[in-house]
C-alpha positions in Angstrom: 0.0 0.0 0.0 1.5 3.3 -1.1 1.8 6.1 1.4 0.1 9.4 0.6 3.3 11.1 -0.6 4.1 8.3 -3.0 0.6 8.5 -4.4 0.9 12.2 -4.9 4.3 11.9 -6.6 3.2 9.2 -8.9 -0.1 10.9 -9.7 1.8 14.1 -10.6 4.2 12.2 -12.9 1.3 10.4 -14.7 -0.8 13.5 -15.1 2.2 15.5 -16.4 2.9 12.8 -19.0 -0.8 12.4 -19.9 -1.1 16.1 -20.5 2.0 16.1 -22.7 0.7 13.0 -24.6 -2.7 14.6 -25.3 -1.3 17.9 -26.4 1.3 16.3 -28.7 -1.1 13.7 -30.1 -3.9 16.2 -31.0 -1.4 18.7 -32.4 0.3 16.2 -34.7 -3.0 14.5 -35.5 -4.5 17.9 -36.5 -1.5 18.6 -38.8 -1.8 15.2 -40.4 -5.6 15.6 -40.7 -5.2 19.0 -42.4 -2.7 17.5 -44.9 -5.0 14.6 -45.7 -8.0 16.9 -45.9 -6.2 18.9 -48.6 -5.4 15.7 -50.5 -9.1 14.8 -50.3 -10.3 18.1 -51.8 -10.8 16.1 -55.0 -14.1 15.0 -53.5 -15.3 18.5 -54.2 -13.2 19.7 -57.1 -13.3 16.6 -59.2 -16.0 14.3 -57.8 -18.7 17.0 -57.4 -19.6 16.6 -53.8 -20.5 19.5 -51.5 -18.2 21.0 -48.8 -20.5 19.6 -46.2 -20.0 16.0 -47.5 -16.3 16.8 -47.7 -16.0 18.1 -44.1 -18.0 15.2 -42.7 -15.9 12.6 -44.6 -12.6 14.1 -43.5 -13.7 14.5 -39.9 -14.5 10.8 -39.6 -10.9 9.8 -40.5 -9.5 11.7 -37.5 -9.6 8.7 -35.1 -7.7 6.6 -37.6 -4.9 9.1 -37.6 -4.7 9.1 -33.8 -4.6 5.3 -33.8 -1.7 5.4 -36.3 0.5 7.9 -34.4 -0.4 6.8 -30.8 2.6 4.4 -30.3 5.2 6.9 -31.4 3.7 9.7 -29.4 3.4 7.4 -26.3 7.1 6.6 -26.5 8.3 10.1 -27.2 6.2 11.8 -24.4 7.2 9.1 -21.8 10.8 9.5 -22.8 10.6 13.3 -22.6 8.8 13.3 -19.2 11.4 11.0 -17.6 14.2 13.1 -19.0 12.5 16.2 -17.7 12.1 14.7 -14.2 15.7 13.5 -14.2 17.1 16.9 -15.3 15.0 18.6 -12.5 16.0 16.0 -10.0 12.3 15.3 -9.4 12.8 11.5 -9.7 14.6 11.7 -6.4 11.2 12.5 -4.8 10.1 9.0 -5.6 13.2 7.4 -4.2 13.1 9.6 -1.1 9.5 8.6 -0.5 10.3 4.9 -0.7 9.1 4.2 -4.2 11.5 1.6 -5.6 12.4 1.6 -9.3 10.7 -1.8 -9.6 7.5 -0.3 -8.1 7.8 2.7 -10.4 8.2 0.4 -13.4 5.1 -1.6 -12.4 3.1 1.6 -12.2 4.3 2.5 -15.7 3.2 -0.9 -17.0 -0.3 -0.4 -15.5 -0.3 3.0 -17.2 0.7 1.3 -20.5 -2.3 -1.1 -20.2 -4.6 1.9 -20.5 -3.0 3.1 -23.7 -3.0 -0.5 -25.0 -6.8 -0.7 -24.5 -7.3 2.7 -26.0 -5.3 1.8 -29.2 -7.0 -1.5 -29.6 -10.4 0.2 -29.3 -9.5 2.8 -31.9 -7.8 0.4 -34.4 -10.2 -2.5 -34.0 -13.6 -0.8 -33.5 -13.9 3.0 -33.5 -11.6 3.8 -36.5 -13.0 1.1 -38.9 -16.6 2.0 -37.9 -16.2 5.7 -38.6 -14.3 5.1 -41.8 -17.2 2.9 -43.0 -19.7 5.6 -41.9 -17.7 8.1 -44.0 -17.7 5.7 -47.0 -21.5 5.2 -46.7 -22.0 8.9 -46.4 -20.2 9.4 -49.7 -22.1 6.6 -51.3 -25.5 8.1 -50.3 -24.7 11.7 -51.1 -25.6 13.4 -54.3 -23.2 15.3 -56.7 -23.9 18.8 -55.4 -21.2 20.5 -57.3 -22.0 19.5 -60.9 -21.1 23.0 -62.1 -17.5 22.4 -61.1 -17.4 19.3 -63.3 -18.0 21.4 -66.5 -14.6 22.6 -67.4 -13.8 24.4 -70.7 -12.0 22.4 -73.4 -11.4 19.3 -71.2 -12.8 15.8 -71.4 -14.2 15.1 -67.9 -15.0 11.5 -67.0 -15.1 11.9 -63.2 -18.8 11.0 -63.1 -19.3 7.2 -63.6 -20.5 6.3 -67.1 -20.5 9.8 -68.4 -18.0 11.8 -70.4 -18.4 15.6 -70.7 -16.8 18.2 -73.0 -17.7 21.8 -73.4 -16.0 24.4 -75.5 -17.0 27.4 -73.3 -19.2 28.5 -70.4 -20.3 31.6 -68.5 -21.2 32.4 -64.9 -24.9 31.6 -65.4 -24.2 27.9 -65.9 -24.7 28.3 -69.7 -22.5 26.3 -72.1 -21.5 26.3 -75.7 -20.7 23.4 -78.0 -21.4 20.4 -75.7 -20.3 16.8 -76.2 -21.8 14.1 -73.9 -21.1 10.3 -74.0 -23.8 8.4 -72.0 -22.9 4.8 -71.1 -25.6 4.0 -68.6 -27.5 1.7 -71.1 -26.2 -1.4 -72.7 -24.9 0.5 -75.7 -23.5 4.0 -75.5 -25.1 7.1 -77.0 -23.4 10.4 -77.9 -25.1 13.8 -77.7 -24.0 17.0 -79.4 -25.6 20.4 -78.7 -24.8 24.0 -79.6 -26.2 25.3 -76.3 -26.8 24.0 -72.8 -28.0 25.3 -69.5 -27.6 23.6 -66.1 -30.8 23.7 -64.0 -30.3 22.8 -60.4 -32.9 22.1 -57.7 -32.9 20.3 -54.4 -33.9 17.0 -56.0 -32.8 17.2 -59.6 -29.9 18.2 -61.8 -31.0 18.9 -65.4 -28.9 19.8 -68.4 -31.2 21.5 -70.9 -29.7 21.1 -74.4 -30.6 23.2 -77.4 -30.0 22.6 -81.2 -28.3 19.2 -81.0 -28.1 15.6 -82.2 -28.4 12.2 -80.6 -26.2 9.4 -82.0 -27.2 5.9 -80.8 -24.9 2.9 -81.4 -26.6 -0.5 -81.7 -25.3 -4.0 -81.1 -23.8 -4.4 -84.6 -21.9 -1.1 -84.1 -24.0 0.9 -86.5 -25.0 4.4 -85.5 -28.4 6.0 -85.9 -28.9 9.7 -85.3 -31.7 12.3 -85.0 -31.8 16.0 -84.3 -33.6 17.8 -81.5 -34.5 21.4 -80.9 -34.6 21.2 -77.0 -34.2 18.2 -74.6 -33.5 17.7 -70.9 -30.7 15.5 -69.9 -31.1 14.1 -66.4 -27.8 14.3 -64.5 -29.2 13.1 -61.1 -28.9 9.5 -62.1 -25.1 9.6 -62.4 -22.8 8.6 -59.5 -19.4 9.8 -58.5 -16.3 7.7 -59.2 -15.2 8.2 -55.6 -14.6 4.8 -54.1 -17.8 3.8 -52.4 -17.2 0.1 -51.7 -16.1 -0.9 -48.2 -12.3 -1.4 -47.9 -10.7 -4.1 -45.8 -9.6 -1.5 -43.2 -13.3 -0.6 -42.7 -14.6 -4.2 -42.2 -15.7 -5.4 -38.8 -13.1 -7.2 -36.8 -15.5 -10.1 -36.1 -15.9 -10.6 -39.9 -12.1 -10.7 -40.4 -11.6 -13.2 -37.5 -14.4 -15.4 -38.9 -12.7 -15.5 -42.3 -9.4 -16.6 -40.7 -11.2 -19.2 -38.7 -12.9 -20.7 -41.8 -9.9 -20.5 -44.2 -7.0 -21.5 -41.9 -8.6 -23.7 -39.3 -11.7 -25.2 -40.7 -10.3 -25.2 -44.3 -13.6 -24.1 -45.6 -14.8 -21.3 -47.8 -16.3 -18.4 -45.9 -19.3 -16.9 -47.8 -20.1 -13.3 -46.9 -21.1 -10.6 -49.3 -19.2 -8.0 -47.2 -15.8 -9.6 -47.5 -13.7 -11.3 -50.1 -12.5 -14.3 -48.1 -10.4 -17.0 -49.8 -6.8 -18.3 -49.9 -5.8 -15.3 -52.1 -7.0 -12.6 -49.7 -6.2 -14.4 -46.4 -2.7 -12.9 -46.1 -4.0 -9.4 -46.3 -6.7 -10.1 -43.8 -4.2 -11.6 -41.4 -2.1 -8.5 -41.6 -5.1 -6.3 -40.9 -6.1 -8.4 -37.8 -2.5 -8.1 -36.6 -2.5 -4.3 -37.1 -5.7 -3.9 -35.1 -5.2 -6.3 -32.2 -1.6 -7.4 -31.8 0.5 -4.4 -33.1 -0.4 -2.4 -30.0 1.6 -5.0 -27.9 4.6 -3.0 -28.9 3.5 -0.4 -26.4 4.7 -2.6 -23.6 8.0 -3.0 -25.4 8.3 0.7 -25.8 7.6 1.4 -22.1 10.1 -1.2 -21.0 12.8 0.4 -23.3 12.1 3.9 -21.8 12.3 2.7 -18.3 15.9 1.8 -18.7 16.6 5.5 -18.3 16.2 4.8 -14.6 19.3 2.5 -14.7 21.4 5.7 -14.7 21.0 9.3 -13.7 22.1 12.8 -14.8 25.2 12.6 -12.6 26.5 9.7 -14.7 28.9 11.0 -17.4 27.5 8.4 -19.8 23.9 9.5 -19.2 23.7 11.3 -22.6 25.0 8.2 -24.3 22.3 6.1 -22.5 19.6 8.6 -23.6 20.7 8.4 -27.2 20.8 4.6 -27.1 17.3 4.3 -25.4 15.7 6.7 -27.9 17.3 5.0 -30.9 16.1 1.6 -29.6 12.6 2.9 -29.3 12.6 4.3 -32.8 13.9 0.9 -34.1 11.1 -0.8 -32.2 8.5 1.5 -33.8 9.9 0.7 -37.3 9.9 -3.0 -36.5 6.2 -2.8 -35.5 5.5 -1.5 -39.0 7.6 -4.2 -40.7 5.8 -6.9 -38.8 2.5 -5.8 -40.3 3.5 -7.2 -43.7 5.5 -10.0 -42.2 2.5 -11.3 -40.1 0.4 -11.8 -43.2 2.8 -14.3 -45.0 1.6 -17.4 -43.0 0.5 -18.5 -39.6 4.0 -19.1 -38.4 5.0 -15.5 -39.2 1.8 -14.3 -37.5 2.8 -16.2 -34.3 6.3 -14.8 -34.4 5.0 -11.3 -34.9 2.7 -11.6 -31.9 5.3 -13.2 -29.6 8.3 -11.0 -30.5 7.3 -7.8 -28.5 6.1 -10.0 -25.6 9.3 -12.0 -25.4 11.6 -8.9 -25.7 9.4 -7.2 -23.1 9.8 -10.0 -20.6 13.6 -10.2 -21.2 13.9 -6.4 -20.6 11.8 -6.7 -17.5 14.0 -9.4 -16.1 17.2 -7.5 -17.0 15.9 -4.3 -15.3 14.7 -6.2 -12.3 18.1 -8.0 -12.0 20.0 -4.7 -12.5 18.0 -2.8 -9.9 18.4 -5.6 -7.3 22.1 -5.8 -7.9 22.4 -2.1 -7.4 20.3 -2.2 -4.2 22.5 -5.0 -2.8 25.6 -3.0 -3.4 24.2 -0.1 -1.4 
């Protein structure tokens, strides 16, 4: 049972690190989010969706960014907080109040469990769920910015099964010399018109064409044509080419695990319309499961690496060398965690190695630290 001074000292350390973690995480996540949002501007500029759809879509990818950067930020902030406490001689408060280095390490491990649960929740449930919601929102939305798709003297095929060309346009959504290729039916048809006007309402997008010609191509490849004075071409039926099918990263974890169970254990085919589950796709699915559930195990390895800073102190002339070594080892571990994502999907043996690696190294480091601290205590 910790005495009150020990509790206060430990609580202060954890709250300081948590504040630093939250500030750093949301700052970096915001920067990454802004960059990705700029890259996703094509949803408006090229795919014809409204800014409301764009904002909603980009907002829902924010948790995925946090889940991606969480391990690196966890390591860096914990490293920084320990160095800060050591430089200010604040770690001595723990030792003076009877907090052993082993006890301190155990507190850090409990602290790490919280971050492990948070990351698994984000990568396994929250992130994929919100990404899927964003995809569904895109799929169900209309092309609100059709005017932006009409660009002068350019063939635009952003809209699925429709190619558009106009020679010129004005600010009133009026166009000159229009070419349309409609491929929504079994055989394509081509439309030429001298004039066109875009009529937009809450439910419909109509392109009113004047003085033009329809050219229909039949099964044998022959073309028939007829002229028209005025006709309305319905644009509302066309869909964006933005990817609307659910990606693997957006599938439910239960669905992925079920697929692995059928293909690798039961040796049966898993039939589900929501996932392509077979021997060809199983490697990618295994990598995805590893990323969501087992990759966060590297958090324990990272915390055990950082804790080796306690094996020395600022009065040691080799302390800067130890700091550099610990930081470098942490960065290598983060890189290894990314490498193991691809490695884990090769086969079941690789998957097992990728899962056990951070755990084995963690236990080795724990034993080494425990032995080192006990040896130092016996000398004193």
